[in-house]
C-alpha positions as CSV (number, residue, x, y, z in Angstrom):
1,M,-8.3,-13.0,4.0
2,C,-7.0,-10.4,6.4
3,A,-10.5,-10.1,8.0
4,D,-10.1,-13.7,9.2
5,I,-7.5,-12.4,11.7
6,I,-9.3,-11.3,14.9
7,F,-7.9,-8.9,17.4
8,N,-9.4,-8.8,20.8
9,G,-9.5,-6.0,23.4
10,I,-12.3,-4.6,25.5
11,L,-14.8,-1.9,24.8
12,L,-16.0,1.3,26.2
13,L,-14.8,3.9,23.8
14,L,-13.5,3.3,20.3
15,L,-12.0,6.0,18.1
16,L,-10.8,6.3,14.6
17,S,-7.9,8.7,14.1
18,P,-8.1,12.1,12.3
19,C,-6.0,12.6,9.2
20,I,-2.4,11.5,9.7
21,N,0.1,13.2,7.5
22,S,3.2,11.6,6.1
23,E,5.4,12.4,9.0
24,Y,4.0,9.7,11.2
25,Q,5.4,6.2,10.8
26,I,5.6,3.1,12.9
27,T,8.9,2.1,14.4
28,R,10.2,-1.3,13.2
29,G,9.3,-3.9,15.7
30,E,7.0,-1.6,17.7
31,T,4.4,-3.4,19.8
32,R,3.3,-1.1,22.6
33,V,3.5,-4.2,24.9
34,I,6.2,-4.6,27.5
35,K,6.8,-8.1,28.9
36,A,9.2,-8.8,31.7
37,R,9.6,-10.4,35.2
38,T,9.1,-8.3,38.3
39,G,12.4,-6.5,39.0
40,D,13.8,-6.9,35.5
41,P,14.7,-3.9,33.4
42,F,12.7,-2.9,30.3
43,K,13.2,-0.5,27.4
44,T,11.1,0.2,24.3
45,T,10.6,2.9,21.7
46,I,7.3,4.0,20.3
47,N,6.1,6.7,17.8
48,L,3.1,8.8,18.5
49,P,1.0,10.4,15.7
50,G,1.2,14.0,17.0
51,V,2.5,16.2,19.7
52,Y,0.9,14.9,23.0
53,D,0.4,16.8,26.3
54,E,0.7,14.2,29.0
55,V,1.2,10.6,30.0
56,I,-0.9,8.9,32.7
57,S,-0.3,5.6,34.5
58,G,-2.9,5.0,37.3
59,T,-2.7,7.8,39.7
60,H,0.6,9.0,38.3
61,K,1.0,11.5,35.5
62,A,3.5,13.7,33.8
63,E,3.4,16.5,31.2
64,L,5.5,16.1,28.1
65,R,7.8,19.1,28.5
66,N,11.4,19.8,27.4
67,G,11.9,16.3,26.2
68,I,11.0,14.6,29.5
69,C,7.9,12.7,30.5
70,S,9.0,10.5,33.5
71,T,7.0,9.5,36.6
72,V,8.1,7.6,39.7
73,L,7.1,4.4,37.9
74,F,9.2,4.7,34.7
75,Q,11.7,6.9,32.8
76,C,10.3,8.6,29.7
77,S,11.9,10.9,27.2
78,Y,10.8,12.1,23.7
79,T,12.0,13.8,20.6
80,K,9.7,15.9,18.5
81,K,10.2,15.1,14.8
82,G,7.2,17.1,13.3
83,E,3.7,18.2,14.1
84,S,2.4,14.7,13.6
85,L,5.3,12.6,15.0
86,I,7.2,12.3,18.3
87,T,9.4,9.4,19.2
88,V,9.2,8.2,22.8
89,E,11.8,6.2,24.8
90,L,10.5,4.3,27.8
91,S,12.6,2.4,30.3
92,G,12.7,1.3,33.9
93,T,12.3,-1.7,36.2
94,M,9.2,-3.9,35.9
95,L,7.0,-3.2,39.0
96,K,3.7,-4.7,40.1
97,E,2.2,-1.3,40.0
98,L,2.8,-1.0,36.3
99,K,-0.1,-2.2,34.2
100,W,-0.5,0.5,31.5
101,L,0.4,4.0,30.6
102,T,-1.5,6.2,28.2
103,F,-0.4,9.3,26.2
104,H,-3.0,12.0,25.8
105,G,-3.3,14.9,23.4
106,T,-6.7,16.2,24.5
107,A,-6.1,19.8,23.5
108,K,-5.6,18.7,19.8
109,N,-8.2,15.9,20.0
110,L,-5.4,13.3,19.4
111,I,-6.2,9.7,19.8
112,P,-4.9,8.3,23.1
113,V,-2.1,5.7,22.8
114,T,-1.5,3.1,25.5
115,V,1.4,0.9,26.3
116,F,0.6,-2.3,28.3
117,F,2.8,-4.1,30.8
118,F,2.7,-7.9,31.1
119,N,4.2,-8.5,34.5
120,G,5.7,-12.0,34.5
121,Y,5.0,-12.1,30.7
122,V,1.3,-12.5,31.3
123,W,-1.7,-10.2,31.7
124,N,-3.3,-11.1,35.1
125,D,-5.8,-8.4,35.8
126,M,-9.1,-10.2,35.6
127,N,-11.2,-7.8,37.6
128,G,-14.7,-7.1,36.2
129,G,-14.8,-4.3,33.6
130,I,-11.1,-4.5,32.9
131,M,-9.9,-4.8,29.3
132,Q,-7.9,-7.8,28.4
133,P,-5.1,-6.8,26.0
134,Q,-3.7,-10.3,25.8
135,Y,-6.6,-11.0,23.4
136,S,-5.6,-8.1,21.1
137,G,-2.8,-10.2,19.7
138,T,-0.9,-7.3,18.1
139,L,-1.6,-3.6,18.7
140,I,0.4,-2.7,15.5
141,Y,-1.1,-4.4,12.5
142,P,0.7,-4.4,9.1
143,A,-2.0,-4.8,6.5
144,R,-0.5,-4.4,3.1
145,G,-2.6,-6.4,0.6
146,C,-5.6,-6.7,3.0
147,K,-9.0,-5.5,1.8
148,T,-10.5,-5.6,5.2
149,V,-9.4,-6.1,8.8
150,T,-11.5,-7.5,11.7
151,L,-10.8,-6.2,15.2
152,T,-12.4,-7.6,18.4
153,F,-12.5,-5.6,21.6
154,S,-13.3,-7.6,24.7
155,T,-14.0,-6.7,28.3
156,F,-14.1,-9.2,31.2
157,S,-17.6,-8.7,32.4
158,I,-20.7,-10.9,33.0
159,L,-23.0,-7.9,32.4
160,P,-23.4,-5.6,29.3
161,V,-21.0,-2.7,29.4
162,S,-21.6,0.9,28.5
163,A,-19.8,1.6,25.2
164,Q,-19.0,4.6,23.1
165,L,-17.6,4.5,19.6
166,V,-16.0,7.7,18.3
167,A,-14.6,8.4,14.9
168,N,-11.8,10.8,13.8
169,T,-11.7,12.9,17.0
170,L,-12.8,12.6,20.6
171,K,-15.9,14.6,19.9
172,S,-17.4,12.5,17.0
173,V,-19.7,9.9,18.6
174,V,-20.6,7.1,16.1
175,Y,-22.0,4.4,18.4
176,K,-23.0,4.5,22.1
177,T,-24.6,2.0,24.5
178,I,-25.5,2.3,28.2
179,F,-25.4,-1.1,29.8
180,G,-26.1,-2.8,26.5
181,A,-28.9,-0.4,25.3
182,I,-28.1,1.5,22.1
183,T,-28.5,5.2,22.6
184,T,-26.6,6.4,19.5
185,N,-26.0,4.7,16.2
186,N,-24.4,6.8,13.4
187,I,-22.3,4.0,11.9
188,K,-23.8,4.3,8.4
189,K,-22.2,7.7,8.1
190,Y,-18.7,6.1,8.3
191,S,-18.2,4.0,5.1
192,Q,-15.0,2.5,6.3
193,I,-16.9,0.6,9.0
194,L,-18.4,-2.4,7.3
195,N,-19.8,-4.3,10.3
196,L,-20.1,-3.9,14.0
197,E,-21.3,-6.6,16.4
198,D,-21.8,-6.1,20.2
199,R,-22.5,-9.2,22.2
200,G,-21.7,-11.2,25.3
201,I,-19.4,-14.2,24.9
202,V,-18.1,-16.5,27.8
203,L,-17.8,-13.9,30.6
204,H,-16.8,-11.2,28.2
205,N,-18.5,-8.3,26.5
206,V,-17.2,-8.4,23.0
207,I,-17.4,-5.9,20.1
208,T,-16.3,-7.1,16.7
209,L,-15.5,-4.4,14.1
210,T,-14.7,-5.0,10.5
211,V,-13.1,-2.1,8.6
212,K,-11.6,-1.2,5.3
213,Q,-8.9,1.3,4.6
214,N,-9.7,4.9,5.3
215,Q,-6.2,6.5,5.5
216,T,-2.7,5.1,5.0
217,I,-2.5,4.5,8.7
218,D,-5.7,4.0,10.7
219,H,-6.0,4.1,14.5
220,Y,-8.9,2.5,16.5
221,A,-9.0,3.2,20.2
222,V,-11.2,1.7,22.9
223,K,-11.9,3.1,26.4
224,V,-13.1,1.2,29.4
225,G,-13.5,3.3,32.5
226,S,-10.3,5.4,32.3
227,I,-8.3,2.9,30.4
228,W,-7.6,3.0,26.6
229,L,-6.5,0.4,24.1
230,T,-5.4,1.6,20.7
231,Q,-4.8,-0.6,17.7
232,T,-3.0,0.8,14.6
233,I,-3.4,-0.5,11.1
234,D,-0.7,0.4,8.6
235,W,-2.1,-0.5,5.2
236,T,1.3,0.0,3.4
237,M,3.4,-2.3,5.7
238,N,4.1,-6.0,5.1
239,P,3.9,-8.3,8.2
240,Q,7.7,-9.1,7.7
241,E,8.4,-5.4,8.2
242,N,7.2,-5.5,11.8
243,N,8.8,-8.8,12.9
244,N,5.8,-10.8,11.9
245,Q,3.6,-9.5,14.7
246,L,0.6,-11.3,13.2
247,A,2.1,-14.6,14.3
248,Q,1.4,-13.5,17.9
249,V,-2.4,-13.0,17.4
250,M,-4.6,-14.9,20.0
251,K,-8.2,-15.6,19.3
252,L,-10.9,-15.4,22.0
253,E,-12.5,-18.7,21.4
254,I,-16.3,-18.8,21.4
């Protein structure tokens, strides 16, 4: 079953996307992960489910304006193709300072979308409280024929983390903990969430989420500190249509 495939990330803030209209689609081969050696060039294309305001990478940020969204760390251009779709071209040289960049559409409550950089083809930031995207396997999950999908979000931490689960928009709090203590639990109001487990496993704080289809394309985003990790499930796409991304899935062994 599709739920047997586990995706790992970290957790502090998890969101489900609002309604996505038919304009939004996933680019063939899109991964939202860039892997290269330091000093090597990179280039990738991603689609975003809406018209976003800005892109942030660490202390650097740029507004999306007049088709340009570049910072000193990377080149970025975009094309608006509708109210629920823009296509972004990212390119540059792999730098040690590049770890992630996140697109934000706060004014419209759009779900943040992050691209991760694996410098030297590996993720090597093992600082406490930092999400570990290498355990997410694929951030774009083709799920045609799947009844359910199980996602796992993992943070490198020996202590319970503060977590917040939000559905549909940035303002809809579904589940919240403060250092492991549950302060809000509205999960029963969201029928697409079948199961949620929050636990500590081998120096990681892990949340496992099992979901069924809500929309044609569903987004789930996690925030730890100021960092986001977003996974997208396309319930109409075959694995072969996205270059068999599922073959790259890595399990966080218990």
